[in-house]
N, C-alpha and C positions, 0 to 999 in steps of 0.2 A: 958492237952491239950497244945501243943507247941505254941509259940508266933505267928508263921505264920498262923497256923490254926485258932487261936483266932482272929487275924487281918482280915483274910478272912471272918470269920463268922460275925464279927462286920460290915464289909463293906456290906455284903449281907443283914443283918438286916437293916442297914441304908437305903439301896436302897429300900427295901420293905416298910419301914416307909415313905419314900418320895412318893412312888407310892400310898400308902394308903391315905396320906395327900392330894395329888392332886385329887384323885378320890372322896374323901369326899367333897372337895371344889367344884368340878364340879357338884356333886350331890346336892349341896346346891343352885345352880343357879336357877333352876326351882321354888322351894319353895320360894326363896327370891323374884323373880319377880312376882310370882303369888299371893303372900301375900302383894304386893305393898310395900315391904321393900326396898326402893331405897338405903338406906345407906348400908344395908347388901349386896345387889347386887354390889354396887360400891366398897365395901371393897374387893371384889375378885380381882379387877384390881390394877395394879401399878398406881401410880399417872399419869404417862405418857403412860400408856398402851392403846392400840387401840382395837376397836371392829368394824370389817367390817361385818355387818349383811347382806350385799348384798341387793338385791331388792326384792320387793314383790308386789302383786296385791294391788292396792288401795293406794300406796305411794303418799304422797302429792307432787305435782309438785315442782321440784327444790331440793328435798331432795335426799340424797345419801345413807343413811343407814350406814354411817361411823361415828363412835363416837371416838373422840380423848380424852383420859384421863378418869380417874375414875369419875370426875365431870360430864362429858358428859353421861356416863353410868347412873349415878344417875338421871340426867335430863330425859333421855330416859324412865326410869321406872316411873318417877313422872309425866309424861305428856302424851298427846294423841299422837299416837293412842293407846299406851300401856294401859293406864288407862281404856279406853273403852273396850279393849279386856278382861281385867280381870273382869271388872264390869258386862260384859255380860256372863262370864263363859269361862275360857280357862285353858289350862295346858301346860306348857313348859316342855317337857320330854326329858332328855338327856340319851342316851344309855350308856351301860358299855363302858368305854374308853379303848383304847390301848395306854399305857403310856410308853414313853422311856425317862429315866432320864440320863442326861450326866452332872455330876458335879452339878453346880448351875443353870442349865437350863433343861428344859424338854419339850417334845412335846407330846400332846395327840390328838388322832383322835377318833371321834365318830359320831353317828347320833344324830340329834335333831329334835323333832317333836313339832309342835304347834297344839294342839287340840283346836277347838273352838266349843262352844255350839250353836246349832241352836235353838233359842227360840221357833220357831213355832212347832217343833217336840220334844223339850226337849231331843235332842240327840246330840252326839258329832261327829265331823268329823275331819279327818286330814286335816288341812288347809295348812300346809307347812311342808315339810321334807327336811332337809339339811345335807350335809356333813360338818363336823366341824373340824377345826384344832385350837387347843389351844396351844399357846407357853407360857411357864411358866418361871419365874425367881425366884430364892431364894433371899429373902430380909431379913433384920433383923427382920421384922414382920412376916416372913414365906413366903410360896409360893404365888406369885401374877401373874395374867395374864399380860403378856407383849403384847400379840396380840391374838385375836380370829378372825377367818375368817369362815364365813358360805357361802356355795354355794348351791343353790337349786338343788335337785336331779330331774331335769326336762329333763334329757336326754342330757344335754349339756356336753361338755368336761371339763368344769371348775371344777365340783364336782369330776369327776374321777381323774383329775390331782391333786387335793388337797389330795385325799386319796393316790394316787400313790407316791407322794413325801414323805409322812410320813411313808410309808411302806417299803421304801428302806433301 
């Protein structure tokens, strides 16, 4: 195999490895938060990474759903209302992502669902479904979330805009 073909193949394999690494990290989010493993969830984020979870029904007055830094993500998982969701039965489910890697940064878009258990009927319902944009950065410790943005799929333009921007 000549040097050019080998270099091309190495580049393609590296790109696939990056996509797989990011997909695996994204797939670990739900199990991390649903097992109340706040440190594991926080470890997905860069120290200065942001998580804009948007708004949801029942938010405490004065809260924004925006978490700045991995420490804030850790605290989100370790406190209410998240603790109550998990203790009453829930699942954070992330769909298969569309990942675009560009050097040391990447963007992934996907759906995320929050399923919550109804204790009265012992059944589950989709409580929230969102469009998600994850911005990743390569660090010495591997890929980390630089920014994650959720927008509810409630018919508003914000979720469609989030998807459109990533699909261009």
